[in-house]
N, C-alpha and C positions, 0 to 999 in steps of 0.2 A: 571407496567413493564417499564424498561428503554426505550425501543423503542417507546412505547406509549407516554411516557412523552416527549421524544425528538420530536416526530411528532406533538404533541399539541403545544409545544413551537415554533417550526419552523413555524407552521401555524399562531400562534398569532403574531410572529415577521413579517411575510410576510403581514399580514393584517395591522399592525401598520405602517409599512414602505411603504405600498401601492405597494408592489411587486405583481401586479395582476396576472401575468403569473405563478409565483411560487405558489401563493395562490390557483389558480385554479388547478394546477398540484397536490399540496398536498391534496386538497379536494378529488381528484379523485384517490389518491394513498393509498395503505395500508402502515402501518409502516414497515420499513425495519430493518433487524437485522445486527449486525456486526458478520460476520462469522470468528471466530478465526481459524487460522491454527493449526492443530494437529501435525505438523512436528516438529522435533528437530530444534533448532535455525539455525544450519549450513545448513540443508536441506532447511529450509524456505528462508534463505537469498540467497541460490543458486537459488531457484525458482524465487526470485525477480530479480536477475541478468539475468536469462533467459528471463524474460518478458520485460526487458528494451528495448525501442525503436523498439518493434515489435508489431504486432496486437495481440489481446487477443487469437484469433484462432491459430495463428502461435506459440505463447508462449505455449499454451496447448499441441500442437503437439510435439514441441521440448522437453518440460518438460516430456512428457510421455516416451520419449526415454532416457533422461538424468537422471531422478530420479532413475531408477533401477541401473544404472551404479554407481551413488554416493552411494547408499545404500549397494551395494555388492562389491565395489572395494577392491581388495587385492594387486594389482600390480601397485604401483605408477608410474612405468616406462611407463606403457601403458595408464595410466589414461588420459593424455592430448590427445592422439590419439583417444581413445574411445569417449571422450567428443566431440572432433572435428567431428568425424564421425557421432555422434548423432545430429549434427546441430549447435553446438556452434562455434563461431569465436574463433580464437587463443587467443585473449585477454580475452573473457568471460570464456573460459576453464581455463586460468591461474588464473582468479579471483576466480573461484569456487575451484580450487586446493589450492589456498592461504587460503581460509576460512576453507577447510577441514584440512589443516595442522596447523591451529591456535588453539592450545590446550586450550587457554583461552576461545575462543568462544565455543568450543565443550563441555567444562565442565560446562557451565552455564545453569541453569534451568530457566524456565519462572518466577518462584517465585523470583529467584535472580535478574532478570532483572526488575521486578516490584518494587524492593527496590531502584533502581537507580533513581536519579533525571533525568529530561528530558535531561539536558546537558550531564550528565554522560553517559546516554544511547546513545545519538547522537555521542559523542566522541568515545565510544567503537566501534560503527559500522563504523563510518567514517574512522577509522584507517585501515580498510580493503580496499584494492584496489577493485574498481568496485562498492563500496557502496558510494552513494552521498546523498544529501538532500532528493530527491524523494524516494529513497530506505528506508531511515530512516523513512520518513512519512508513507510509506506502512507498515513497521514493527510496528510502533506505533499503526496503525489502526488494522492490521490484525494478529499481533502476541501478542501485549499487550492489545488490546481492548480499547485503548485511545479514548474517546468519542469526543475529541475536536481537530481534525486535519483537516486542510483545505489545501490540496496540490495545491496551486494556479499556480504552474508551470506545472501541469499535463495537457496534451493536451485535454483530455476529459472534464476536469473541465473548461478549457478555452472556449471550444465550448459551453458547457452548460451555462456558464456565459454570453456569447454573446447572447444566446437565452433568458434567464430569466432576465438579467439585462443590456440590450444593452445600456442604457443611462448612465450607471455607469462604471467608470474606475475600473478595477480589481486590488485589493490591499488587503493586510492583514487587513488594517483598515476597509475596506468596509464590511468584514465578521465578525467583532467584535460583532455586535448585535446578532449573532447566537450562541455565546458561551453559554453553554458548550457543544453544540450539533453539532459542525461543521463536525464531522465525518459522522453523520447521514445525514446532508445536502449534503456532498460529495457523499455518496452512492445514494441518491435520484437524484442528478444531473447526475451521471453516468448512472443510470437506465433510465433517461429521454432520453438518446441518443439511446437506443435500440428500 
């Protein structure tokens, strides 16, 4: 199974590189799974916009109010007001509305997206206001199931890096030895914070 292979490889790399804290953590941890979103792309990207720069708990609460509005909206005139009342800032509400109105995005299926190169996928998403590099990385992980994403600008990843690799500068190059399982490493690093 993919998650078992990832776990074994991460453990081997941590031993080889003498990352003792990570090795100990991996020995005590079960393999983790990449949980893919079942939402259509526009709804998924809207959930990512909701979760930007807020705590996980706050994001879940706001999303529980925003998602029904997105799924059932019929009146575009009231949509911004409804999204704002549900807890979105004016700018986030406008980002979500922009994605809803983007027929190119709403017509794409997951299978279509998997045919795109990484750069094509990134360009498709970045073309939407409110979607930046972090959002693209989240979509690669949790919408496409890409096994090799390391979001080094994520605050949680930065905190976990400080704990596991305090003597090492955080960079893309530092995480190269963990290819092709960096998404699994990211998931474990996030899990270590809880």
